N, C-alpha and C positions, 0 to 999 in steps of 0.2 A: 436186680435192675441197676444199671450203671448211672452215674451222674449225668452223662451225656443224654441218656434216654429221658431222665427226669427233666432236664433242661429243654429237651425237645418237646415234651408234653406241655411244659409251662409256656413255651413260645407259641404252640398251637392255641392254647387257651387264651393267651394274651392277644393273638391276632384275631380271634373269632369272638371274643367276649362282647365288644361293642356292637358289631353287626348283628349278633344274636339278640342282644337286648333291643336294638332298634326294630328288629323284626318281631320280637316276642311281645312287646308292650302293645302295639296296635292289635295284634291277633287276640290277646287276652281281653282287650277292650271290646273288640267286636263280639267275642264269645259271651261277654257279659251284657251285651246289648247297648253299649255306649256308642254314641255317635262320635266316632274318633275324630273325624275331620273338623266338625263343629267345635268340639272341645279343644282341639289343637289351636284353632283360630282364636277362640276366646282366651286361651292362655297366652297366645302371642300378643293380643291386645293388652292384656294385663302387664306383660313384660315390657311393652313399649311405654306404658304409663309409669312403671317403676323407673325405667331409664330416664324419663323426663323429670320425675321427682328427684332423683339423686344427682342430676346434672349440676346444680349449683354447688353441692357439697364436693363433687369431684373436681370442679373447676377451682374451688377454694384451696383444696389440698394440693393441686398441681401448681398453683401460683405460689403457695408457701414453699414448696420444694424448689421451684425456680429461683425464688428470692434467696433461699439458703445456699443454693448451689452457686449463684452468680455473685453473691457478695463474698467478702473475705471472712465472713463469720465462721465458716467451717474450719478454715486454716487456723484462726485464732483459737478456736475451741480445741482443735487437735493438739496444738502446742501447749495449751494450758493443762490438758489431761494426760499428756504423754508420761509424766512420772507415775501416774496411777495405773495406766495400762501396763507399764512394765512390772508393777507389783503382781499382777495376775498372770503375767506371761503373754499378754496380747501385744503383737506388734502395733505401734502407733499408726502405721499406714492403714490398718484395718478399722480404725476408730470411725472414720466417716461412714463406712458401710454399716457399722453398728448403730449409728445415729440415723442414717437414712432409712434403714430397713423398717422401723416402726411407722414411717411416713409413707413409703412407697416401695412396692415390690419391684417395679420396673426400674426405679432409680437405683435400688440396691443391686439389681441384676446388672445394670450398666456399670456400676462401680466395681462389682465383682469381675466383670469382663475386663476392665482396665487392669485389675490386679493380676488376672490370669495372663494378660498380654505382657505386663511388665515383669512379673516374677516367674511365670510359667505354671501350667496346671499341676505339675508334679512337685512344685516347691512347697515349703511349709506354709507360706502365706496363701498360696493358691488352694491348698487343701483346707486350711482353716477358714478361708473365705467361703468355700463351698459348704463346709459344715455349719458355719454361722448362718448361711442363707437358709438351710433346712431346719435350723434350730430356733428360729425366731419368726415373728409374724408381723404383718402390716397393721399394727394395732390402731393407729390413728386413722388410717384409710378405712378400716372396717367400721370404726366408730362413726366416722363422718358420713360414709356412704350408707351403710345399712341401718344405723340408728337414725340417721336423717330420713331415710325412706319410710320408716314406720313412726316417725315423729317422737322419738324418745329424746327428751330434753336433758334429763338428769343422768349424765353418764360418768360422774365422778368416780364411783366405785369400779366401774368397768375399766376406766382409764388406769387406775391404780393396779387392778388385777392383771390387765393386759401388759402393762409395763413391768410388773413383777415377773410375769411369765417370760417376757422378752429378756430381762436381765438374767433370770435363771437359765434360760436357754443359751444365752451368750456365754455365761460363766461355764456351763457344762460343755459347750463347744470348745472353749479354750482349754479347759482341763483335760477333756477326753482326747482332743487333738494332740495335746502335748504328750500324752501317754502313747496313743496309737501311732503318731507320726514322729516319735522322738528321734528317729534316725535322720529326719529332715530338718530338725531344729537348727536355726542359725547359731553358729558358734562365735 
């Protein structure tokens, strides 16, 4: 079996997996005697209630991101930490993304887009930004929205664990990118 055939099978599975599951779940429910439509409507009601519950937390995190972005605090922060980012091999231009990513995935995606436009997707900065995006998480967003939705008030240890994971992911992204994309490193 050739690589092209394997990739062809993978593409077929990828194309049909979601439609198959959308069809399979109601069929299994019906076979088990579940009133599928009524259960779906009840779940939609609960989803709406969760959305209403998390809305204040979501607004708060979006306001905080807006304030950080619109003030010059990020520029001051980047200039202050530039000597340290050089020690680990991270371009200082990517520091704002590392700071924004734990707060907002869409904010980090927007910043990554600006990096890709400025440096190009095939540049070292573009590659590293992409790897950083996949190696870190929206820690504060998750804590604010999901912990707020279930009324968890004491999240101190979760914050530390999440930020430690983000830092580890960021460090791994920088180290592995410098190894894998070493031919793209700025000289």
